[in-house]
N, CA and C of each residue as an Amber inpcrd file, in Angstrom:
protein
   267
   0.8310000  -1.1790000   0.0000000   0.0000000   0.0000000   0.0000000
   0.8720000   1.2380000   0.0000000   0.5080000   2.1790000  -0.8150000
   1.2600000   3.4260000  -0.8750000   0.4550000   4.5260000  -0.1960000
   1.0350000   5.0900000   0.8410000   0.3930000   6.2010000   1.5450000
   0.6400000   7.5010000   0.7870000  -0.4100000   8.2550000   0.5580000
  -0.2780000   9.5630000  -0.0770000   0.0940000  10.6420000   0.9310000
  -0.0700000  10.3370000   2.2140000   0.2090000  11.2880000   3.2890000
   0.8980000  10.5750000   4.4380000   1.4890000  11.3510000   5.3190000
   2.0470000  10.8210000   6.5570000   0.8960000  10.7450000   7.5620000
   0.7810000   9.6440000   8.2710000  -0.2770000   9.4790000   9.2670000
   0.3670000   9.3280000  10.6350000  -0.0010000  10.2290000  11.5350000
   0.5190000  10.2000000  12.8990000  -0.6500000   9.9850000  13.8450000
  -0.5260000   9.0250000  14.7430000  -1.5710000   8.7740000  15.7270000
  -1.2370000   9.4860000  17.0210000  -2.2430000  10.1190000  17.5930000
  -2.0790000  10.8720000  18.8340000  -3.1960000  10.4550000  19.7840000
  -2.8350000  10.0830000  20.9940000  -3.8520000   9.7570000  21.9940000
  -4.1150000  10.9930000  22.8330000  -5.3880000  11.3670000  22.8910000
  -5.8210000  12.5060000  23.6940000  -6.8280000  11.9900000  24.7110000
  -6.3300000  11.5870000  25.8700000  -7.1890000  10.9530000  26.8590000
  -7.6850000   9.6260000  26.3230000  -9.0010000   9.4660000  26.2430000
  -9.6260000   8.2420000  25.7360000  -9.7510000   8.2490000  24.2120000
  -9.4510000   9.3660000  23.5840000  -9.6510000   9.5320000  22.1480000
  -8.3500000   9.3300000  21.3790000  -8.4450000   8.6430000  20.2390000
  -7.2970000   8.4820000  19.3490000  -7.5730000   9.3210000  18.1030000
  -6.6010000  10.1530000  17.7440000  -6.7400000  11.0200000  16.5780000
  -5.6400000  10.6740000  15.5790000  -6.0410000  10.5010000  14.3230000
  -5.0780000  10.3020000  13.2360000  -4.8680000  11.6550000  12.5810000
  -3.6420000  12.1350000  12.6290000  -3.2970000  13.4160000  12.0220000
  -2.6830000  13.1120000  10.6610000  -3.2840000  13.6630000   9.6220000
  -2.8560000  13.4220000   8.2510000  -2.0400000  14.6230000   7.7910000
  -0.7570000  14.3790000   7.4640000   0.1470000  15.4670000   7.0750000
   0.6890000  15.2470000   5.6700000   0.8720000  16.3390000   4.9600000
   1.4930000  16.2990000   3.6430000   2.9540000  15.8970000   3.8190000
   3.4310000  14.9580000   2.9950000   4.8180000  14.4920000   3.1010000
   5.8210000  15.6280000   2.8990000   5.5730000  16.4790000   1.9330000
   6.5460000  17.5220000   1.5850000   6.4840000  18.7300000   2.5130000
   5.2930000  19.2620000   2.7180000   5.1680000  20.5100000   3.4880000
   5.0260000  20.2800000   4.9800000   4.6760000  19.0560000   5.3710000
   4.4190000  18.6890000   6.7620000   3.2180000  19.4420000   7.3560000
   2.4060000  20.0560000   6.4980000   1.2040000  20.7250000   6.9690000
   0.1160000  19.6870000   7.2190000  -0.6800000  19.9450000   8.2510000
  -1.7960000  19.0600000   8.5560000  -2.8770000  19.2530000   7.5020000
  -3.2720000  18.1580000   6.8820000  -4.2950000  18.1750000   5.8480000
  -5.6600000  17.9020000   6.4710000  -5.6830000  16.9870000   7.4320000
  -6.9290000  16.6150000   8.0790000  -6.6160000  15.8660000   9.3630000
  -7.6180000  15.7170000  10.2090000  -7.4950000  14.8940000  11.4090000
  -8.7850000  14.0980000  11.5580000  -8.6520000  12.8420000  11.9600000
  -9.8010000  11.9640000  12.1140000  -9.7620000  11.3160000  13.4870000
 -10.9010000  11.2840000  14.1630000 -11.0450000  10.5560000  15.4150000
 -11.3020000   9.0890000  15.0540000 -10.6730000   8.1740000  15.7690000
 -10.8890000   6.7630000  15.4590000 -10.8340000   5.9040000  16.7010000
 -11.2780000   4.6690000  16.5170000 -11.2650000   3.7190000  17.6200000
  -9.9570000   2.9270000  17.6150000  -9.8480000   2.0180000  18.5660000
  -8.6290000   1.2160000  18.7310000  -8.3470000   0.3510000  17.4980000
  -9.3980000  -0.1610000  16.8780000  -9.2280000  -0.9930000  15.6850000
  -8.6330000  -0.1900000  14.5400000  -9.1870000   0.9960000  14.3000000
  -8.6620000   1.8640000  13.2460000  -7.2120000   2.2220000  13.5030000
  -6.8890000   2.5530000  14.7540000  -5.5100000   2.8970000  15.1060000
  -4.5800000   1.7090000  14.8800000  -5.0450000   0.5000000  15.2160000
  -4.2460000  -0.7000000  14.9940000  -3.9290000  -0.8650000  13.5110000
  -4.9480000  -0.6960000  12.6700000  -4.7550000  -0.8470000  11.2220000
  -3.7900000   0.2110000  10.7020000  -3.9310000   1.4550000  11.1560000
  -3.0160000   2.5320000  10.7460000  -1.5860000   2.1790000  11.1400000
  -1.3900000   1.6860000  12.3520000  -0.0380000   1.3140000  12.7900000
   0.5530000   0.2240000  11.9020000  -0.2690000  -0.7220000  11.4870000
   0.2180000  -1.8000000  10.6210000   0.5740000  -1.2660000   9.2270000
  -0.2420000  -0.3430000   8.7160000   0.0610000   0.2780000   7.4270000
   1.3660000   1.0570000   7.5260000   1.5170000   1.8320000   8.6130000
   2.7520000   2.6000000   8.8140000   3.9720000   1.6840000   8.9110000
   3.7690000   0.4460000   9.3830000   4.8640000  -0.5160000   9.4980000
   5.1680000  -1.1890000   8.1540000   4.3510000  -0.8840000   7.1320000
   4.6170000  -1.4130000   5.8040000   3.9420000  -2.7330000   5.4780000
   3.0120000  -3.1730000   6.3130000   2.3400000  -4.4470000   6.0660000
   1.2850000  -4.3120000   4.9740000   1.0570000  -5.4020000   4.2470000
  -0.0070000  -5.4190000   3.2520000  -1.3060000  -5.8700000   3.9230000
  -2.3850000  -5.8250000   3.1590000  -3.7100000  -6.1140000   3.7170000
  -3.7950000  -7.5170000   4.3040000  -3.2220000  -8.5020000   3.6440000
  -3.2680000  -9.8880000   4.1210000  -2.5620000 -10.0320000   5.4700000
  -1.4110000  -9.4090000   5.6090000  -0.6600000  -9.4770000   6.8650000
  -1.4000000  -8.7400000   7.9850000  -2.0360000  -7.6340000   7.6450000
  -2.7970000  -6.8750000   8.6480000  -3.9670000  -7.7090000   9.1580000
  -4.6550000  -8.4000000   8.2550000  -5.7740000  -9.2650000   8.6500000
  -5.2910000 -10.3270000   9.6250000  -4.1750000 -10.9630000   9.3210000
  -3.6350000 -12.0200000  10.1930000  -3.3000000 -11.4580000  11.5780000
  -2.6200000 -10.3200000  11.5980000  -2.2480000  -9.7210000  12.8950000
  -3.4700000  -9.2680000  13.6860000  -4.4600000  -8.7010000  12.9820000
  -5.6570000  -8.2330000  13.6630000  -6.4260000  -9.4010000  14.2690000
  -6.5150000 -10.4980000  13.5320000  -7.1920000 -11.6870000  14.0330000
  -6.5290000 -12.1790000  15.3160000  -5.2070000 -12.1750000  15.3360000
  -4.4610000 -12.6110000  16.5170000  -4.5830000 -11.6180000  17.6700000
  -4.4050000 -10.3270000  17.3740000  -4.3990000  -9.2730000  18.4060000
  -5.7470000  -9.1310000  19.1030000  -6.8380000  -9.1980000  18.3330000
  -8.1630000  -8.9590000  18.8900000  -8.9670000 -10.2440000  19.1000000
  -8.3380000 -11.3970000  18.8440000  -8.9760000 -12.7050000  19.0280000
 -10.3220000 -12.7780000  18.3120000 -10.3130000 -12.3910000  17.0310000
 -11.5140000 -12.4930000  16.1900000 -11.2070000 -13.4380000  15.0270000
 -12.2630000 -13.9270000  14.4030000 -12.0650000 -14.8230000  13.2660000
 -11.3950000 -14.0680000  12.1250000 -10.7450000 -14.8130000  11.2620000
 -10.0870000 -14.1730000  10.1230000 -11.1160000 -13.5460000   9.1860000
 -12.3330000 -14.0920000   9.1280000 -13.3920000 -13.5030000   8.2940000
 -13.7850000 -12.1100000   8.7930000 -13.9560000 -11.9870000  10.0980000
 -14.3060000 -10.6880000  10.6780000 -13.1600000  -9.7050000  10.4970000
 -11.9470000 -10.1570000  10.7710000 -10.7780000  -9.2920000  10.6070000
 -10.6460000  -8.8400000   9.1610000 -10.8540000  -9.7540000   8.2230000
 -10.7440000  -9.4160000   6.8060000 -11.7730000  -8.3510000   6.4100000
 -12.9870000  -8.5110000   6.8760000 -14.0390000  -7.5460000   6.5540000
 -13.7050000  -6.1680000   7.1250000 -13.2950000  -6.1240000   8.4040000
 -12.9720000  -4.8490000   9.0530000 -11.7990000  -4.1510000   8.3650000
 -10.7450000  -4.8970000   8.0900000  -9.5550000  -4.3250000   7.4580000
  -9.8880000  -3.8370000   6.0520000 -10.6050000  -4.6480000   5.2960000
 -10.9520000  -4.2780000   3.9220000 -11.8010000  -2.9960000   3.8980000
 -12.8120000  -2.9180000   4.7610000 -13.6720000  -1.7310000   4.8090000
 -12.8750000  -0.4850000   5.2160000 -11.9820000  -0.6230000   6.1860000
 -11.2030000   0.5260000   6.6530000 -10.2390000   1.0010000   5.5590000
  -9.5790000   0.0590000   4.9030000  -8.6450000   0.4230000   3.8320000
  -9.3980000   1.0420000   2.6580000 -10.5740000   0.5250000   2.3290000
 -11.3960000   1.1380000   1.2770000 -11.7510000   2.5780000   1.6310000
 -12.0940000   2.8190000   2.8950000 -12.4100000   4.1700000   3.3430000
 -11.1920000   5.0880000   3.1720000 -10.0040000   4.5960000   3.5230000
  -8.7840000   5.3860000   3.3560000  -8.5150000   5.6830000   1.8860000
  -8.7890000   4.7170000   1.0190000  -8.6270000   4.9220000  -0.4210000
  -9.6170000   5.9620000  -0.9260000 -10.8690000   5.8660000  -0.4840000
 -11.8950000   6.8300000  -0.9110000 -11.5720000   8.2500000  -0.4720000
 -10.8980000   8.3990000   0.6530000 -10.4970000   9.7170000   1.1480000
  -9.1730000  10.1830000   0.5240000  -8.5510000   9.3180000  -0.2920000
  -7.3040000   9.6810000  -0.9510000  -6.0730000   9.5600000  -0.0760000
  -6.2060000   8.9340000   1.0870000  -5.0810000   8.7940000   1.9980000
  -4.1410000   7.6740000   1.5360000  -4.7390000   6.6270000   0.9620000
  -3.9750000   5.5300000   0.3800000  -4.2500000   5.5340000  -1.1150000
  -3.2060000   5.3240000  -1.8910000  -3.3760000   5.2470000  -3.3440000
  -4.1700000   4.0040000  -3.6870000  -5.1540000   4.1400000  -4.5730000
  -5.9320000   2.9960000  -5.0360000  -5.0570000   2.0800000  -5.8610000
  -5.3240000   0.7960000  -5.7920000  -4.5110000  -0.1820000  -6.5210000
  -5.3160000  -0.8840000  -7.5580000
């Protein structure tokens, strides 16, 4: 997956915020509030993992079936693609 922006996760109390920054200018483009699952997926993307590897890790980390993990990861990555944060493939 190719990230079009830098994604930084920030915990503000109970809230997790993903700060989206332009790679070149380092200006904040947007910020999104997200849950623990979304933050986990972002961390895996930042680590360079592909969708299949993220599904496997999510299934293990959250003790969910691979079908549920696959659906959650796929929907979240599609949302990131629709917002232009990840380049469509």
